[in-house]
Backbone bond lengths (Angstrom), bond angles and torsions (degrees), N, CA, C in turn:
res aa  C-N    CA-C-N  psi(-1)  N-CA   C-N-CA  omega(-1)  CA-C   N-CA-C  phi
1 M - - - 1.476 - - 1.563 105.35 -
2 G 1.379 115.45 122.22 1.444 117.66 -179.84 1.499 106.50 -100.66
3 S 1.236 122.32 -163.86 1.463 128.20 -177.69 1.506 107.75 -75.36
4 K 1.275 116.19 148.47 1.355 121.32 179.59 1.557 111.96 -59.56
5 R 1.239 115.53 -35.77 1.466 123.40 -179.12 1.572 109.14 -66.45
6 S 1.281 119.29 -42.33 1.383 122.13 -170.70 1.531 113.88 -67.46
7 Y 1.412 112.55 -32.69 1.552 119.47 -179.01 1.508 116.14 -98.33
8 S 1.319 118.61 -18.22 1.440 119.92 -170.89 1.535 111.98 -58.53
9 H 1.362 116.52 -42.67 1.429 120.21 -175.29 1.566 111.20 -63.90
10 I 1.258 112.39 -40.36 1.446 117.85 174.22 1.501 114.46 -59.87
11 I 1.312 111.81 -51.83 1.538 115.53 176.42 1.484 115.95 -54.53
12 W 1.310 113.24 -49.15 1.426 116.90 -177.57 1.533 115.76 -69.45
13 D 1.266 117.17 -16.46 1.470 123.28 168.85 1.504 113.50 -60.89
14 W 1.365 115.48 -23.03 1.419 123.56 175.78 1.561 112.14 -88.85
15 N 1.276 111.62 31.51 1.616 118.88 175.26 1.381 113.09 63.53
16 G 1.340 121.43 14.24 1.439 123.98 174.06 1.522 111.19 61.57
17 T 1.303 124.90 24.66 1.425 127.22 -174.27 1.462 112.20 -106.22
18 L 1.324 121.11 -6.78 1.397 120.11 -177.31 1.496 120.45 -91.75
19 F 1.396 112.68 -18.70 1.449 118.54 -177.43 1.479 113.18 -132.18
20 D 1.344 117.18 145.04 1.505 123.59 177.69 1.583 107.08 -78.13
21 E 1.267 112.77 -34.55 1.530 120.32 -169.75 1.575 109.44 -150.96
22 I 1.344 114.19 141.12 1.464 120.05 172.47 1.516 107.48 -107.44
23 L 1.304 116.44 121.51 1.443 117.62 -178.87 1.549 106.66 -121.71
24 G 1.353 115.62 134.87 1.416 119.53 -176.10 1.508 111.63 -163.42
25 L 1.327 116.04 178.87 1.470 118.49 -175.04 1.511 106.21 -101.40
26 S 1.411 118.76 127.73 1.335 123.24 -175.80 1.494 115.52 -86.81
27 D 1.358 116.86 -21.79 1.405 120.25 175.96 1.584 109.53 -161.69
28 I 1.213 114.05 177.77 1.550 119.78 -174.74 1.513 115.43 -62.74
29 Y 1.348 112.31 -23.88 1.436 119.37 -176.32 1.579 114.36 -96.38
30 A 1.315 109.00 7.61 1.517 118.77 -171.02 1.555 105.84 -72.36
31 K 1.394 114.06 173.82 1.440 121.53 179.47 1.583 107.95 -71.54
32 S 1.347 110.73 162.86 1.567 114.69 -178.68 1.579 105.34 -84.56
33 K 1.367 112.19 174.10 1.537 116.73 178.85 1.544 105.29 -57.24
34 T 1.274 114.27 -46.98 1.574 113.55 -174.53 1.572 111.34 -55.01
35 D 1.343 115.18 -45.68 1.432 120.31 -177.78 1.582 109.84 -59.21
36 I 1.315 108.40 -50.01 1.536 112.49 179.74 1.458 112.74 -57.80
37 G 1.338 117.92 -42.33 1.473 123.35 -175.01 1.543 107.81 -68.92
38 L 1.342 121.21 -45.58 1.398 121.62 -179.89 1.482 115.78 -63.55
39 E 1.376 112.74 -36.15 1.442 117.90 176.68 1.524 112.35 -67.67
40 Y 1.301 116.10 -45.34 1.459 121.71 -178.39 1.602 111.22 -64.09
41 I 1.339 112.36 -39.93 1.492 117.14 178.67 1.516 112.44 -62.12
42 D 1.372 114.01 -46.40 1.484 120.26 -177.22 1.537 110.82 -68.28
43 Q 1.378 117.47 -42.74 1.411 120.84 -177.34 1.448 112.95 -63.62
44 N 1.416 119.64 -38.57 1.407 121.91 -174.64 1.523 111.30 -102.18
45 N 1.348 116.87 10.08 1.520 119.81 175.03 1.504 112.74 54.21
46 I 1.334 117.73 45.89 1.404 126.09 -174.85 1.497 110.88 -76.64
47 D 1.312 123.40 135.83 1.439 127.26 176.42 1.512 109.24 -76.99
48 R 1.385 115.14 108.30 1.391 113.81 177.88 1.541 118.41 -65.50
49 A 1.261 117.53 -22.46 1.532 119.15 179.01 1.510 107.31 -71.84
50 G 1.246 121.38 -19.42 1.505 122.46 -179.94 1.498 115.28 -106.53
51 T 1.325 114.80 17.54 1.470 120.64 -172.93 1.607 109.97 -116.78
52 V 1.326 116.50 143.36 1.352 121.28 -179.69 1.506 109.55 -133.33
53 L 1.335 118.67 136.26 1.442 121.55 175.53 1.528 104.70 -106.24
54 V 1.414 111.26 126.93 1.464 120.09 177.58 1.553 104.85 -106.22
55 G 1.355 110.57 118.33 1.606 114.68 -176.46 1.481 109.90 -130.85
56 D 1.370 114.08 173.32 1.418 118.35 173.35 1.621 111.23 -126.59
57 T 1.250 120.87 18.01 1.541 122.33 177.50 1.472 108.64 -137.23
58 K 1.286 114.01 166.56 1.489 122.31 174.80 1.464 107.77 -67.54
59 H 1.309 120.81 -30.60 1.446 120.45 -175.04 1.565 106.26 -74.56
60 D 1.320 123.44 -28.91 1.481 124.36 177.42 1.518 103.69 -63.39
61 Y 1.387 120.72 -47.18 1.411 121.98 178.22 1.561 112.79 -54.70
62 E 1.291 114.39 -42.97 1.481 119.32 178.58 1.476 110.15 -65.37
63 V 1.303 120.46 -40.83 1.441 125.55 -179.01 1.589 108.50 -63.99
64 A 1.260 116.77 -39.38 1.495 122.63 178.87 1.520 108.65 -68.34
65 N 1.313 122.55 -40.57 1.396 120.05 176.43 1.491 111.14 -65.96
66 T 1.283 124.65 -38.62 1.452 123.95 178.51 1.476 111.33 -67.65
67 L 1.353 117.87 -35.75 1.414 118.78 178.46 1.549 114.93 -74.27
68 G 1.401 113.66 -14.97 1.472 120.52 174.60 1.608 104.92 80.49
69 I 1.262 121.30 32.19 1.516 120.44 178.98 1.446 106.32 -121.01
70 D 1.431 113.36 171.16 1.417 120.61 -179.95 1.568 110.49 -78.82
71 Y 1.290 116.89 166.87 1.412 119.41 -175.76 1.463 115.26 -155.33
72 V 1.331 120.26 150.13 1.450 123.71 171.10 1.472 103.63 -143.24
73 L 1.413 117.06 150.30 1.406 121.17 175.61 1.598 109.14 -112.84
74 I 1.377 113.89 153.40 1.427 124.46 172.42 1.393 113.45 -128.55
75 P 1.343 119.32 137.94 1.534 123.65 -172.03 1.593 110.48 -89.86
76 N 1.277 114.64 47.83 1.477 116.88 -177.58 1.541 111.40 -115.57
77 G 1.448 111.71 13.73 1.489 111.67 -173.31 1.483 106.86 -132.45
78 H 1.332 119.44 -116.94 1.538 123.01 -167.80 1.484 109.61 -80.37
79 K 1.385 121.17 -24.84 1.425 119.71 -172.99 1.640 112.95 -122.38
80 N 1.208 115.25 151.87 1.509 118.12 178.57 1.465 107.10 -84.86
81 R 1.423 114.12 170.79 1.470 121.18 -174.68 1.623 109.85 -62.70
82 E 1.300 116.35 -38.33 1.452 120.72 -173.44 1.503 108.84 -66.24
83 M 1.290 115.83 -39.15 1.527 119.22 178.57 1.448 107.76 -70.67
84 L 1.341 124.87 -40.34 1.461 123.75 -177.81 1.472 111.83 -71.23
85 L 1.315 119.14 -30.34 1.539 119.90 -178.91 1.488 110.39 -68.53
86 T 1.320 121.55 -17.39 1.448 125.43 170.37 1.467 115.85 -58.13
87 C 1.261 110.24 -27.40 1.596 116.01 -179.52 1.471 111.05 -72.14
88 G 1.360 119.67 -18.27 1.502 118.66 179.25 1.517 111.62 75.77
89 V 1.336 120.26 27.21 1.451 123.38 -176.91 1.501 108.60 -125.75
90 P 1.327 126.02 167.33 1.466 126.89 -177.13 1.558 104.76 -66.08
91 V 1.365 113.21 133.41 1.410 124.81 172.00 1.575 109.69 -118.00
92 L 1.307 116.23 113.88 1.379 117.06 -176.78 1.515 109.82 -107.23
93 D 1.464 116.68 165.86 1.450 123.28 -172.44 1.590 107.55 -66.32
94 D 1.321 117.10 -50.18 1.371 121.68 -171.83 1.575 112.43 -158.22
95 I 1.259 117.82 -179.87 1.538 120.45 -172.27 1.574 106.54 -65.74
96 S 1.340 122.31 -31.18 1.413 120.58 -176.59 1.608 109.27 -69.99
97 C 1.265 116.24 -26.10 1.490 117.66 174.87 1.553 114.42 -69.40
98 V 1.335 114.92 -25.17 1.476 124.66 -179.90 1.546 103.64 -65.32
99 V 1.355 114.02 -53.33 1.494 122.80 -175.92 1.622 107.39 -54.23
100 K 1.251 113.88 -52.05 1.473 125.55 -178.48 1.487 108.11 -54.69
101 L 1.337 115.55 -50.51 1.550 117.09 -175.01 1.441 106.38 -62.57
102 Y 1.341 129.69 -45.85 1.399 127.23 -172.98 1.523 110.64 -75.77
103 Q 1.248 118.19 -30.02 1.478 121.87 171.35 1.524 111.75 -59.13
104 R 1.349 111.38 -45.82 1.548 121.18 -177.99 1.533 109.01 -67.33
105 R 1.356 119.38 -39.84 1.448 122.34 -179.42 1.618 105.82 -63.57
106 Q 1.281 118.68 -46.87 1.286 119.80 -177.60 1.567 116.18 -61.90
107 I 1.326 113.16 -34.12 1.439 119.31 174.82 1.498 115.83 -69.96
108 V 1.387 114.36 -44.62 1.416 122.00 -174.14 1.548 112.07 -71.26
109 L 1.295 115.60 -45.04 1.510 119.07 -172.75 1.534 108.11 -77.87
110 N 1.396 114.87 129.40 1.369 123.34 177.46 1.497 105.35 -126.77
111 I 1.273 125.38 67.08 1.406 127.82 -173.70 1.461 113.26 -74.75
112 T 1.315 118.68 130.01 1.459 128.95 177.29 1.561 105.83 -127.30
113 Y 1.373 111.68 152.77 1.460 118.05 178.78 1.493 109.54 -134.03
114 R 1.357 113.61 153.34 1.436 122.44 172.66 1.504 112.26 -163.70
115 A 1.307 115.71 165.86 1.409 122.60 -178.56 1.636 106.29 -80.48
116 A 1.283 117.31 139.73 1.427 118.60 -177.58 1.482 112.41 -78.37
117 S 1.319 117.53 154.24 1.426 123.90 177.87 1.556 108.11 -119.44
118 I 1.252 119.61 -178.45 1.502 121.78 178.80 1.549 108.17 -65.73
119 D 1.275 119.39 -28.58 1.420 124.05 -178.91 1.567 109.85 -64.71
120 D 1.362 120.21 -19.76 1.402 127.67 -174.33 1.539 110.09 -94.44
121 L 1.349 119.03 7.01 1.437 121.94 -176.67 1.453 113.69 -54.80
122 K 1.337 117.25 -48.41 1.483 124.56 175.27 1.480 114.86 -54.05
123 T 1.347 112.02 -49.65 1.544 120.28 -178.25 1.427 108.73 -59.50
124 V 1.334 118.85 -51.29 1.524 119.91 -176.68 1.606 109.81 -64.19
125 T 1.294 116.58 -41.28 1.365 121.32 -179.93 1.564 115.49 -57.66
126 E 1.384 110.06 -41.06 1.488 120.28 177.97 1.551 110.77 -66.39
127 L 1.256 119.19 -36.57 1.458 127.95 175.88 1.469 111.60 -64.64
128 S 1.322 113.05 -43.47 1.534 119.34 -175.77 1.554 110.75 -71.97
129 I 1.278 117.63 -29.27 1.398 127.99 173.28 1.535 111.10 -59.87
130 I 1.322 111.68 -51.64 1.523 121.66 176.53 1.438 110.27 -62.11
131 M 1.343 119.45 -43.66 1.451 122.72 175.04 1.446 115.55 -57.32
132 C 1.311 118.70 -37.74 1.418 125.63 178.99 1.554 117.00 -89.56
133 E 1.337 110.79 8.70 1.454 124.91 -179.25 1.547 110.47 51.96
134 G 1.322 113.79 44.42 1.443 118.14 175.90 1.501 120.75 77.49
135 E 1.328 114.40 1.17 1.454 123.40 178.20 1.452 110.66 -99.89
136 Y 1.306 117.57 145.25 1.484 122.53 174.78 1.497 113.00 -63.99
137 C 1.392 115.44 123.76 1.567 116.16 -176.15 1.439 106.69 -134.16
138 G 1.460 119.33 14.03 1.484 117.70 -178.16 1.508 112.67 80.76
139 E 1.302 116.85 -26.31 1.447 120.85 -177.44 1.571 112.79 -72.55
140 H 1.384 117.98 -26.48 1.415 118.18 -179.17 1.525 110.53 -114.13
141 D 1.382 119.78 39.70 1.372 120.81 171.64 1.570 105.77 -86.26
142 D 1.242 114.55 120.94 1.513 124.83 -171.52 1.586 108.40 -57.26
143 D 1.339 118.01 -44.77 1.465 116.28 179.61 1.458 112.07 -62.36
144 E 1.304 117.29 -47.45 1.432 125.27 -176.33 1.535 109.97 -63.21
145 M 1.345 116.77 -39.40 1.502 123.86 177.20 1.517 108.42 -62.22
146 L 1.368 117.01 -42.94 1.433 116.55 -176.99 1.386 112.49 -71.50
147 R 1.399 120.69 -35.53 1.439 121.44 173.65 1.508 115.03 -63.12
148 D 1.406 112.72 -35.81 1.454 111.57 173.35 1.488 116.58 -66.30
149 M 1.330 115.13 -35.05 1.488 120.00 -178.97 1.594 111.12 -71.26
150 Q 1.378 116.02 -22.28 1.417 123.27 -176.18 1.481 109.82 -91.16
151 N 1.367 117.72 -16.24 1.437 125.95 -172.95 1.565 108.32 -81.59
152 P 1.410 115.20 116.18 1.464 119.51 -176.71 1.534 110.55 -67.81
153 E 1.279 120.95 -6.04 1.467 120.63 -179.11 1.542 108.07 -109.09
154 K 1.386 117.35 19.97 1.427 121.13 172.88 1.510 109.38 -137.83
155 V 1.240 121.21 154.47 1.470 125.11 170.44 1.477 116.92 -150.71
156 T 1.302 118.00 148.98 1.467 125.16 -173.27 1.448 104.08 -120.89
157 F 1.472 112.92 132.91 1.492 114.73 175.67 1.565 107.09 -116.54
158 I 1.209 115.79 145.15 1.508 118.59 -177.38 1.581 108.56 -123.79
159 A 1.350 113.30 140.19 1.527 120.77 174.88 1.459 106.44 -106.36
160 F 1.403 110.80 136.72 1.482 119.76 178.05 1.474 114.43 -123.54
161 D 1.269 123.24 139.39 1.358 131.81 165.42 1.540 109.08 -99.07
162 G 1.258 117.22 93.46 1.436 121.56 -169.80 1.574 107.49 67.58
163 D 1.410 115.67 -119.52 1.479 119.96 177.96 1.595 109.19 -96.57
164 K 1.311 120.10 0.17 1.432 120.87 -178.34 1.534 110.16 -93.08
165 A 1.388 110.73 127.25 1.434 117.15 174.60 1.559 111.52 -77.49
166 V 1.467 116.58 122.86 1.432 112.28 -172.45 1.543 109.44 -124.54
167 G 1.325 116.90 12.34 1.510 118.90 175.42 1.421 112.21 169.82
168 Y 1.348 116.02 161.03 1.415 120.93 -177.13 1.513 110.78 -151.82
169 S 1.277 114.28 157.62 1.490 120.12 170.68 1.566 108.74 -137.24
170 R 1.470 114.61 156.37 1.362 118.24 175.35 1.564 108.05 -136.29
171 V 1.292 117.33 137.83 1.445 124.21 177.09 1.508 108.86 -131.90
172 G 1.337 113.52 143.05 1.514 120.80 179.91 1.534 109.19 -137.76
173 I 1.336 115.08 166.63 1.436 122.04 -178.23 1.634 107.49 -99.04
174 R 1.290 118.06 131.36 1.455 118.28 175.50 1.590 106.73 -125.19
175 Y 1.312 111.99 150.02 1.489 119.06 -174.67 1.516 110.29 -110.94
176 E 1.338 116.38 2.11 1.417 123.41 174.10 1.550 112.99 -117.15
177 N 1.296 117.41 115.71 1.487 119.57 -172.06 1.503 110.50 -88.25
178 I 1.368 116.85 115.15 1.455 119.25 178.97 1.581 112.20 -120.85
179 W 1.296 114.96 -6.81 1.458 112.19 -174.27 1.575 113.90 -143.30
180 T 1.274 118.22 -2.69 1.581 118.41 -174.10 1.595 104.53 -101.62
181 E 1.402 110.56 173.29 1.320 118.73 -177.73 1.584 115.12 -95.00
182 S 1.283 114.18 -9.95 1.468 122.93 -176.61 1.577 110.12 -86.30
183 D 1.359 115.34 143.58 1.398 117.69 176.40 1.586 112.48 -99.12
184 V 1.313 113.23 4.21 1.468 119.72 -173.64 1.539 106.51 -116.81
185 G 1.293 112.43 116.24 1.605 119.52 177.26 1.449 113.19 -96.73
186 P 1.333 118.43 -178.10 1.524 124.07 -1.84 1.451 113.47 -72.98
187 W 1.333 114.57 170.44 1.440 122.19 -178.34 1.476 114.28 -124.24
188 G 1.351 114.86 135.86 1.423 120.25 177.19 1.485 110.53 -77.31
189 H 1.341 118.80 140.12 1.486 124.39 -179.52 1.561 111.42 -124.15
190 L 1.328 112.65 116.08 1.476 113.91 177.96 1.569 108.84 -82.37
191 E 1.234 110.13 111.03 1.534 117.28 -165.88 1.565 106.51 -92.33
192 T 1.258 117.84 -37.17 1.462 121.00 178.79 1.532 114.35 -142.35
193 I 1.318 118.81 142.21 1.425 120.98 168.99 1.551 108.73 -146.71
194 F 1.295 119.96 116.31 1.460 120.76 -177.06 1.550 109.37 -144.39
195 V 1.277 113.34 141.86 1.491 118.44 172.50 1.523 104.38 -142.95
196 L 1.445 109.67 141.82 1.472 117.04 -178.60 1.593 112.09 -59.32
197 S 1.317 111.30 143.40 1.562 112.49 -169.99 1.482 112.53 -61.71
198 D 1.338 120.87 -26.58 1.498 120.61 176.39 1.453 114.38 -67.06
199 Y 1.319 118.30 -13.80 1.441 124.52 -176.86 1.470 114.44 -108.95
200 H 1.323 119.65 11.17 1.407 125.06 -173.02 1.562 102.88 -72.75
201 K 1.325 116.37 163.73 1.480 123.66 174.22 1.568 112.42 65.77
202 N 1.341 115.03 22.63 1.562 115.70 171.89 1.443 117.08 -118.39
203 G 1.391 115.82 11.47 1.458 120.75 176.80 1.493 113.17 80.49
204 I 1.339 117.73 12.08 1.448 122.90 -174.67 1.630 108.37 -73.78
205 A 1.280 117.40 -44.34 1.466 123.50 178.32 1.461 110.12 -61.01
206 Q 1.390 115.14 -48.32 1.474 122.02 175.56 1.559 114.06 -51.16
207 T 1.271 110.07 -47.53 1.570 118.10 -179.78 1.554 107.99 -62.81
208 L 1.316 118.33 -44.63 1.443 118.90 -177.82 1.469 114.52 -63.67
209 V 1.417 113.15 -40.34 1.487 117.62 170.11 1.511 114.42 -59.33
210 A 1.301 117.54 -44.34 1.420 125.17 -177.80 1.592 107.01 -59.23
211 M 1.263 119.52 -40.90 1.493 120.76 175.77 1.452 109.72 -66.54
212 C 1.252 121.07 -33.54 1.443 120.57 178.12 1.540 113.13 -69.45
213 E 1.318 114.21 -35.00 1.490 126.20 177.29 1.487 105.61 -62.40
214 D 1.393 118.04 -48.24 1.453 119.57 -175.25 1.513 110.92 -65.78
215 W 1.391 116.14 -41.96 1.491 120.52 179.29 1.527 112.39 -63.26
216 A 1.342 117.54 -38.35 1.443 122.32 -179.53 1.532 109.27 -70.36
217 R 1.290 116.29 -40.51 1.519 124.97 178.01 1.628 108.41 -60.55
218 E 1.350 115.00 -41.63 1.449 120.31 179.65 1.444 111.55 -66.99
219 H 1.394 119.82 -27.67 1.416 126.67 -177.01 1.496 113.28 -95.38
220 G 1.346 118.28 17.51 1.446 122.24 172.19 1.516 115.10 91.32
221 C 1.324 122.18 7.89 1.383 122.97 -175.24 1.519 108.89 -94.03
222 V 1.340 115.73 138.82 1.495 123.39 -179.64 1.506 112.40 -98.70
223 E 1.330 115.30 -13.96 1.500 122.78 -175.07 1.503 111.93 -143.11
224 L 1.314 116.33 149.58 1.438 121.86 178.53 1.505 108.62 -121.90
225 G 1.372 117.96 127.64 1.443 120.28 -177.44 1.603 105.49 -111.16
226 S 1.328 112.21 165.49 1.443 119.90 176.47 1.464 109.07 -159.05
227 D 1.371 117.10 178.28 1.481 119.58 177.46 1.467 108.11 -155.57
228 C 1.339 115.53 168.15 1.464 123.07 173.48 1.483 109.63 -159.12
229 D 1.298 119.88 160.28 1.448 123.72 -179.39 1.630 108.23 -64.62
230 L 1.387 113.22 151.94 1.497 114.68 -175.69 1.504 113.15 -62.46
231 D 1.378 119.05 -22.51 1.439 120.64 -173.45 1.537 110.06 -104.54
232 N 1.384 119.06 13.00 1.426 123.37 -179.00 1.558 107.64 -96.10
233 E 1.430 115.25 78.50 1.404 117.27 -173.92 1.503 110.46 -70.41
234 G 1.300 122.12 -27.76 1.416 120.80 176.36 1.449 117.65 -62.67
235 S 1.420 114.82 -42.30 1.496 122.99 173.95 1.477 111.44 -65.38
236 L 1.289 119.47 -40.40 1.472 123.38 178.99 1.574 108.47 -62.86
237 A 1.353 117.68 -44.16 1.506 121.18 -177.86 1.512 107.38 -65.84
238 F 1.350 117.18 -38.57 1.468 123.08 -177.28 1.557 109.92 -67.50
239 H 1.290 117.67 -40.43 1.592 121.30 -179.82 1.438 107.32 -66.73
240 L 1.306 119.13 -47.31 1.484 123.40 -179.65 1.508 110.38 -59.91
241 K 1.276 116.78 -44.40 1.471 123.27 -173.22 1.478 107.81 -64.17
242 I 1.371 125.03 -35.09 1.452 121.79 -175.87 1.560 111.16 -102.34
243 G 1.310 117.38 18.60 1.445 116.98 164.72 1.595 114.14 113.93
244 F 1.350 118.91 -4.35 1.382 116.56 -177.05 1.583 110.31 -78.62
245 N 1.331 118.88 152.23 1.426 122.49 172.68 1.518 110.70 -110.90
246 E 1.293 117.04 137.09 1.491 122.54 176.29 1.484 107.39 -69.39
247 T 1.363 116.40 125.07 1.433 123.25 179.54 1.503 116.52 -109.47
248 H 1.272 116.92 -39.25 1.520 125.70 -178.50 1.547 117.63 -145.64
249 R 1.251 119.33 154.93 1.422 121.47 169.43 1.504 108.36 -126.20
250 L 1.273 116.25 136.01 1.511 121.02 -167.81 1.548 111.08 -132.21
251 I 1.297 115.25 131.11 1.465 125.54 173.33 1.486 112.47 -110.28
252 H 1.324 119.61 121.31 1.552 118.55 -178.94 1.560 109.12 -93.14
253 F 1.288 112.67 145.52 1.519 117.01 -179.76 1.465 108.40 -122.89
254 S 1.376 117.45 156.39 1.513 122.73 174.48 1.492 108.70 -138.99
255 K 1.251 117.05 148.26 1.387 124.92 174.65 1.522 112.18 -137.76
256 K 1.330 118.91 122.28 1.401 120.31 174.79 1.613 115.05 -69.53
257 L 1.314 114.51 136.13 1.481 115.82 -172.50 1.668 103.21 -97.33
258 L 1.426 112.31 137.54 1.439 116.54 176.06 1.530 106.60 -75.75
259 I 1.283 112.97 139.03 1.467 121.53 172.58 1.475 117.38 -95.29
260 Y 1.305 124.64 108.68 1.469 120.56 -174.48 1.463 111.39 -89.26
261 C 1.367 117.59 138.75 1.462 119.35 -179.11 1.553 108.39 -91.80
């Protein structure tokens, strides 16, 4: 990104039809790319789930991560393809490939959503095992999962790409407030949100959470709480991106008790 002044005459030579806005740095004390992007997104109420940053440096990739938007890199600028591939993100030949990629995504994906039933127990269990990377985490205990599905104060929503389950969310009602800002209950609690990695950056998780919000609202809740591990930066960024506010940080302690004979 150069100064706004240095590029504006080139851009406007293209009849001013290619861009809604020109954003740049006006002097050496100006804001960073990240600051400019955050401010523009907030001021224009831009949907991050439907936004992509096309860049040509590792820094552009880092900016997109901070902004919480999708990203692709093209080797037509400051860095070559080999350098960009070290970022572990899509590297396309040129800007025309970006358009083709997102047109193809829109055609291929046919995401549908519905509330889970008892018949979906195996499907949700399989997704939870993938979420926990094959390790037992309590989330995929069949008996507990069945109790959750039978509980009228909980609901699970599933996202499908055709017949393939690609993500799910679960929300429940709680009567003890430990994490939200409201003093008036009951409170909705987002217990689980998970989407297969191949389907990230398509707005699926955001839609699953929105369904949880609607259900909680219909059941008399005025606020939705959630939580994540302290070191789960991805989950933290996602929650902040879709409108959650951080309210508390918690560390659990344990002490073994001596048994006296």
